[in-house]
LODOVO-417524 format. One line per field, with one value per residue (C-alpha): x, y, z; chain; residue number from 1; residue in one letter. Coordinates in nm, 3 decimals. Layout:
x <- c(X:...) .
y <- c(Y:...) .
z <- c(Z:...) .
c <- c(A:...) .
k <- c(NUM:...) .
r <- c(a:...) .
//
This chain:
x <- c(0.000:0.286:0.462:0.139:0.099:0.461:0.419:0.103:0.279:0.571:0.336:0.140:0.463:0.580:0.252:0.270:0.629:0.543:0.258:0.479:0.752:0.499:0.387:0.709:0.807:1.098:0.869:0.596:0.854:0.960:0.594:0.553:0.873:0.784:0.444:0.603:0.873:0.625:0.399:0.687:0.820:0.477:0.456:0.801:0.781:0.549:0.788:1.089:1.231:1.206:1.027:1.083:0.766:0.569:0.668:0.596:0.478:0.836:0.933:0.709:0.841:1.198:1.108:0.950:1.253:1.492:1.325:1.514:1.529:1.892:2.058:2.336:2.086:1.886:2.191:2.325:1.993:1.934:2.270:2.227:1.878:1.995:2.282:2.038:1.804:2.088:2.219:1.874:1.816:2.158:2.072:1.743:1.917:2.153:1.854:1.674:1.982:2.042:1.773:1.491:1.238:1.107:0.959:1.306:1.514:1.283:1.305:1.677:1.746:1.537:1.735:2.065:1.929:1.840:2.185:2.355:2.134:2.274:2.631:2.582:2.701:2.371:2.263:1.897:1.886:1.937:1.565:1.554:1.806:1.565:1.264:1.405:1.504:1.157:0.981:1.191:1.133:0.761:0.631:0.882:0.832:0.902:0.980:1.234:1.486:1.244:1.101:1.446:1.544:1.218:1.227:1.581:1.559:1.228:1.332:1.652:1.452:1.232:1.535:1.696:1.376:1.370:1.734:1.678:1.373:1.564:1.853:1.644:1.431:1.716:1.607:1.715:2.009:1.899:2.165:1.927:1.677:1.958:2.099:1.755:1.726:2.066:1.949:1.633:1.849:2.051:1.730:1.614:1.936:1.904:1.542:1.638:1.911:1.665:1.426:1.702:1.787:1.422:1.377:1.667:1.510:1.154:1.007:1.096:0.964:0.909:0.570:0.721:0.918:0.901:1.261:1.383:1.196:1.306:1.678:1.702:1.559:1.856:2.072:1.803:1.774:2.148:2.150:1.864:2.052:2.366:2.155:1.999:2.342:2.460:2.157:2.230:2.585:2.445:2.202:2.493:2.676:2.626:2.357:2.385:2.190:2.440:2.699:2.809:2.655:2.978:3.076:2.726:2.704:3.056:2.961:2.651:2.869:3.105:2.815:2.646:2.972:2.986:2.613:2.646:2.911:2.698:2.401:2.604:2.704:2.346:2.222:2.479:2.359:1.995:2.044:2.237:1.991:1.694:1.855:1.898:1.549:1.369:1.615:1.712:1.970:2.256:2.156:2.408:2.294:2.271:2.405:2.134:2.363:2.386:2.035:2.057:2.396:2.301:1.982:2.171:2.450:2.216:2.003:2.305:2.473:2.142:2.116:2.462:2.370:2.059:2.260:2.478:2.788:2.683:2.941:2.755:2.816:2.507:2.646:2.978:2.790:2.587:2.906:3.058:2.751:2.758:3.128:3.062:2.769:2.984:3.265:3.022:2.896:3.252:3.334:3.023:3.114:3.470:3.348:3.096:3.351:3.576:3.290:3.127:3.440:3.257:3.331:3.097:2.764:2.567:2.702:3.056:2.951:2.718:2.981:3.239:2.996:2.860:3.213:3.281:2.951:3.040:3.372:3.207:2.947:3.220:3.297:3.312:3.206:3.462:3.479:3.221:3.328) .
y <- c(0.000:0.237:0.165:0.235:0.571:0.651:0.570:0.781:1.071:1.047:1.036:1.339:1.529:1.431:1.546:1.881:1.927:1.844:2.098:2.360:2.303:2.329:2.681:2.834:3.161:3.011:2.744:2.994:3.208:2.905:2.843:3.202:3.194:2.861:2.994:3.304:3.108:2.862:3.145:3.338:3.025:2.953:3.310:3.297:2.945:3.019:3.291:3.063:3.049:2.762:2.440:2.476:2.684:2.365:2.222:2.505:2.275:2.173:2.526:2.529:2.181:2.313:2.604:2.366:2.136:2.425:2.558:2.452:2.624:2.728:2.906:2.653:2.370:2.522:2.564:2.218:2.041:2.228:2.127:1.767:1.750:1.894:1.645:1.360:1.485:1.530:1.180:1.025:1.218:1.108:0.742:0.783:0.962:0.671:0.439:0.677:0.706:0.328:0.062:0.293:0.250:-0.107:-0.346:-0.440:-0.122:0.090:-0.133:-0.184:0.190:0.238:-0.040:0.125:0.455:0.296:0.139:0.475:0.649:0.418:0.542:0.850:1.083:1.263:1.338:1.443:1.418:1.043:0.970:1.176:0.960:0.672:0.906:1.138:0.842:0.692:1.022:1.087:0.739:0.715:1.074:1.214:0.933:1.049:1.400:1.285:1.554:1.842:1.692:1.643:2.002:2.139:1.917:2.012:2.379:2.454:2.272:2.477:2.797:2.712:2.635:2.966:3.145:2.957:3.041:3.410:3.424:3.246:3.491:3.808:3.699:3.536:3.309:3.401:3.191:2.908:2.983:3.153:2.867:2.611:2.800:2.803:2.427:2.382:2.596:2.384:2.070:2.221:2.284:1.929:1.786:2.003:1.895:1.530:1.557:1.732:1.437:1.189:1.380:1.386:1.014:0.919:1.100:0.972:0.655:0.366:0.302:0.675:0.798:0.977:0.732:0.904:1.026:0.666:0.616:0.953:0.886:0.700:1.001:1.219:1.053:1.101:1.468:1.511:1.352:1.575:1.881:1.786:1.765:2.105:2.264:2.115:2.265:2.599:2.588:2.521:2.812:3.055:2.963:3.226:3.397:3.779:3.780:3.554:3.818:3.797:3.454:3.254:3.301:3.217:2.889:2.790:2.853:2.636:2.355:2.381:2.396:2.092:1.894:1.960:1.891:1.566:1.445:1.562:1.371:1.048:1.098:1.172:0.862:0.655:0.801:0.752:0.388:0.303:0.475:0.314:-0.030:0.023:0.164:-0.116:-0.388:-0.496:-0.769:-0.519:-0.322:-0.223:-0.144:0.221:0.292:0.446:0.742:0.850:0.961:1.298:1.408:1.258:1.463:1.784:1.723:1.634:1.944:2.173:2.047:2.063:2.432:2.492:2.310:2.524:2.845:2.766:2.975:3.286:3.433:3.658:3.652:3.433:3.184:3.167:3.121:2.834:2.664:2.699:2.542:2.256:2.196:2.185:1.947:1.712:1.732:1.639:1.349:1.228:1.256:1.054:0.791:0.770:0.742:0.469:0.282:0.260:0.175:-0.101:-0.205:-0.185:0.069:-0.047:0.132:0.401:0.664:0.624:0.642:0.936:1.133:1.080:1.173:1.479:1.609:1.562:1.729:2.031:2.063:2.030:2.291:2.549:2.599:2.963:3.095:3.247:3.622:3.774:3.894) .
z <- c(0.000:0.088:-0.242:-0.431:-0.261:-0.335:-0.704:-0.724:-0.552:-0.795:-1.095:-0.972:-0.917:-1.265:-1.421:-1.241:-1.349:-1.711:-1.715:-1.556:-1.816:-2.100:-2.002:-1.874:-2.048:-2.246:-2.391:-2.477:-2.655:-2.859:-2.948:-3.068:-3.272:-3.431:-3.530:-3.683:-3.868:-4.018:-4.133:-4.294:-4.466:-4.614:-4.744:-4.906:-5.054:-5.353:-5.475:-5.511:-5.868:-6.114:-6.034:-5.660:-5.627:-5.698:-5.361:-5.113:-4.836:-4.753:-4.647:-4.335:-4.256:-4.272:-4.044:-3.795:-3.798:-3.737:-3.423:-3.111:-2.770:-2.834:-3.127:-3.166:-3.136:-3.422:-3.645:-3.569:-3.621:-3.949:-4.093:-3.981:-4.131:-4.463:-4.468:-4.407:-4.680:-4.930:-4.859:-4.902:-5.224:-5.348:-5.288:-5.473:-5.761:-5.808:-5.847:-6.084:-6.308:-6.316:-6.284:-6.180:-5.897:-5.887:-5.635:-5.515:-5.558:-5.340:-5.029:-5.099:-5.100:-4.785:-4.616:-4.716:-4.580:-4.248:-4.237:-4.297:-4.041:-3.774:-3.825:-3.608:-3.884:-3.927:-3.569:-3.559:-3.940:-3.941:-3.984:-4.304:-4.493:-4.569:-4.567:-4.835:-5.053:-5.024:-5.101:-5.409:-5.551:-5.473:-5.480:-5.726:-5.974:-6.329:-6.201:-5.948:-6.047:-6.003:-5.687:-5.534:-5.608:-5.473:-5.165:-5.065:-5.162:-4.995:-4.679:-4.673:-4.722:-4.427:-4.211:-4.302:-4.205:-3.875:-3.801:-3.879:-3.652:-3.377:-3.412:-3.428:-3.131:-2.941:-2.655:-2.307:-2.183:-1.957:-1.697:-1.453:-1.466:-1.425:-1.128:-0.971:-1.009:-0.844:-0.552:-0.525:-0.516:-0.232:-0.038:-0.113:0.032:0.343:0.396:0.353:0.616:0.850:0.804:0.889:1.207:1.310:1.236:1.463:1.758:1.705:1.846:1.615:1.362:1.290:1.171:0.870:0.659:0.321:0.357:0.330:0.001:-0.137:-0.089:-0.421:-0.609:-0.514:-0.780:-1.045:-0.954:-0.984:-1.331:-1.445:-1.321:-1.511:-1.827:-1.748:-1.704:-2.032:-2.203:-2.034:-2.169:-2.515:-2.481:-2.435:-2.754:-3.025:-2.817:-2.809:-2.482:-2.305:-2.223:-1.861:-1.798:-1.820:-1.456:-1.333:-1.524:-1.418:-1.057:-1.105:-1.242:-0.944:-0.699:-0.854:-0.835:-0.460:-0.414:-0.606:-0.361:-0.070:-0.212:-0.219:0.144:0.251:0.069:0.260:0.589:0.491:0.391:0.706:0.940:0.759:0.788:1.162:1.220:1.035:1.144:0.793:0.731:0.694:1.006:1.272:1.624:1.724:2.070:2.298:2.373:2.007:1.896:2.073:1.930:1.592:1.592:1.673:1.421:1.132:1.185:1.226:0.908:0.718:0.813:0.664:0.341:0.300:0.335:0.036:-0.033:0.158:0.394:0.638:1.010:1.057:0.807:0.990:1.315:1.164:1.043:1.387:1.549:1.300:1.366:1.741:1.695:1.487:1.744:2.023:1.813:1.752:2.122:2.211:1.950:2.089:2.448:2.365:2.157:2.462:2.698:2.492:2.297:1.966:1.693:1.416:1.395:1.214:1.450:1.315:0.951:1.010:1.201:0.925:0.650:0.829:0.875:0.504:0.410:0.622:0.438:0.096:0.192:0.243:-0.128:-0.227:-0.570:-0.808:-0.857:-1.088:-1.433) .
c <- c(A:A:A:A:A:A:A:A:A:A:A:A:A:A:A:A:A:A:A:A:A:A:A:A:A:A:A:A:A:A:A:A:A:A:A:A:A:A:A:A:A:A:A:A:A:A:A:A:A:A:A:A:A:A:A:A:A:A:A:A:A:A:A:A:A:A:A:A:A:A:A:A:A:A:A:A:A:A:A:A:A:A:A:A:A:A:A:A:A:A:A:A:A:A:A:A:A:A:A:A:A:A:A:A:A:A:A:A:A:A:A:A:A:A:A:A:A:A:A:A:A:A:A:A:A:A:A:A:A:A:A:A:A:A:A:A:A:A:A:A:A:A:A:A:A:A:A:A:A:A:A:A:A:A:A:A:A:A:A:A:A:A:A:A:A:A:A:A:A:A:A:A:A:A:A:A:A:A:A:A:A:A:A:A:A:A:A:A:A:A:A:A:A:A:A:A:A:A:A:A:A:A:A:A:A:A:A:A:A:A:A:A:A:A:A:A:A:A:A:A:A:A:A:A:A:A:A:A:A:A:A:A:A:A:A:A:A:A:A:A:A:A:A:A:A:A:A:A:A:A:A:A:A:A:A:A:A:A:A:A:A:A:A:A:A:A:A:A:A:A:A:A:A:A:A:A:A:A:A:A:A:A:A:A:A:A:A:A:A:A:A:A:A:A:A:A:A:A:A:A:A:A:A:A:A:A:A:A:A:A:A:A:A:A:A:A:A:A:A:A:A:A:A:A:A:A:A:A:A:A:A:A:A:A:A:A:A:A:A:A:A:A:A:A:A:A:A:A:A:A:A:A:A:A:A:A:A:A:A:A:A:A:A:A:A:A:A:A:A) .
k <- c(1:2:3:4:5:6:7:8:9:10:11:12:13:14:15:16:17:18:19:20:21:22:23:24:25:26:27:28:29:30:31:32:33:34:35:36:37:38:39:40:41:42:43:44:45:46:47:48:49:50:51:52:53:54:55:56:57:58:59:60:61:62:63:64:65:66:67:68:69:70:71:72:73:74:75:76:77:78:79:80:81:82:83:84:85:86:87:88:89:90:91:92:93:94:95:96:97:98:99:100:101:102:103:104:105:106:107:108:109:110:111:112:113:114:115:116:117:118:119:120:121:122:123:124:125:126:127:128:129:130:131:132:133:134:135:136:137:138:139:140:141:142:143:144:145:146:147:148:149:150:151:152:153:154:155:156:157:158:159:160:161:162:163:164:165:166:167:168:169:170:171:172:173:174:175:176:177:178:179:180:181:182:183:184:185:186:187:188:189:190:191:192:193:194:195:196:197:198:199:200:201:202:203:204:205:206:207:208:209:210:211:212:213:214:215:216:217:218:219:220:221:222:223:224:225:226:227:228:229:230:231:232:233:234:235:236:237:238:239:240:241:242:243:244:245:246:247:248:249:250:251:252:253:254:255:256:257:258:259:260:261:262:263:264:265:266:267:268:269:270:271:272:273:274:275:276:277:278:279:280:281:282:283:284:285:286:287:288:289:290:291:292:293:294:295:296:297:298:299:300:301:302:303:304:305:306:307:308:309:310:311:312:313:314:315:316:317:318:319:320:321:322:323:324:325:326:327:328:329:330:331:332:333:334:335:336:337:338:339:340:341:342:343:344:345:346:347:348:349:350:351:352:353:354:355:356:357:358:359:360:361:362:363:364:365:366:367:368:369) .
r <- c(x:x:x:x:x:x:x:x:x:x:x:x:x:x:x:x:x:x:x:x:x:x:x:x:x:x:x:x:x:x:x:x:x:x:x:x:x:x:x:x:x:x:x:x:x:x:x:x:x:x:x:x:x:x:x:x:x:x:x:x:x:x:x:x:x:x:x:x:x:x:x:x:x:x:x:x:x:x:x:x:x:x:x:x:x:x:x:x:x:x:x:x:x:x:x:x:x:x:x:x:x:x:x:x:x:x:x:x:x:x:x:x:x:x:x:x:x:x:x:x:x:x:x:x:x:x:x:x:x:x:x:x:x:x:x:x:x:x:x:x:x:x:x:x:x:x:x:x:x:x:x:x:x:x:x:x:x:x:x:x:x:x:x:x:x:x:x:x:x:x:x:x:x:x:x:x:x:x:x:x:x:x:x:x:x:x:x:x:x:x:x:x:x:x:x:x:x:x:x:x:x:x:x:x:x:x:x:x:x:x:x:x:x:x:x:x:x:x:x:x:x:x:x:x:x:x:x:x:x:x:x:x:x:x:x:x:x:x:x:x:x:x:x:x:x:x:x:x:x:x:x:x:x:x:x:x:x:x:x:x:x:x:x:x:x:x:x:x:x:x:x:x:x:x:x:x:x:x:x:x:x:x:x:x:x:x:x:x:x:x:x:x:x:x:x:x:x:x:x:x:x:x:x:x:x:x:x:x:x:x:x:x:x:x:x:x:x:x:x:x:x:x:x:x:x:x:x:x:x:x:x:x:x:x:x:x:x:x:x:x:x:x:x:x:x:x:x:x:x:x:x:x:x:x:x:x:x:x:x:x:x:x:x:x:x:x:x:x:x) .
//
């Protein structure tokens, strides 16, 4: 029953996140630019010279294919798509100039196109290698030459329109949004460590056990953030609105690297404490003298994590309190080790990890440009 509720909660959170992403300002701007680019491409296409004006419907398709959230993404995808189209048209041309389209040459050329698309040379344009070959042979028919020229030219026209629109109405760099997600991850880690500290001090088993189930999601969040930072880096390239964002995104990368290590340490603590609380096979006994100092140390270090890289007097005071709480925990662990002649236990691991987390939380950002 608990697992079912957890899955439902995760799905609801995923649905809310998907709806939020669909209507965020950057996405709405992309929608507006795509609409504009497709409309302009359709207006320009009938005025193209020669036989290309007979295939105007490929210009809006090219505009649609060229619209990506980042400028470099748009340029790269456009070139890759054109390369895929040209390769597919070239394969079809070979057939047209030799044996012609027949019941066996058409599937053969499509198979060769699929084979080439698996090489990784064409990127996002890999799907258009067999597609272009098939269209030329089946739709082009006796007019394969004119069709090929119109297909490639009008698609290129649409892509140029899309690139111009994307350049004139440049998207905002994604560095601010990525930095915000890193900050949210920091707060998530702090909240998780607060939950662990509270669970240790509660009557076992604790009433609130969601923190134990959520520990595994920390790694997924970290992976998603790395992807978001990579996308933010891409959004800066060639973007006239990205001036001054280099230091911010580099700081976000450095901060995520530290938070990623902190997340691993917190997951270790969470797993060990959960094993002990629910008496799992790998559980180690927790000495009765340790819950109080564990509670204090977890909460103190969680407060430091939540503060981030700030350096006010209150932040220094919080770090000092966390250091004292960890020292008291270590002293209690040492005393109990001597008294009971047993060193293994969650108190030892937690004390070591909390000390390391406190060190990692002391990273300072580089100077601003």
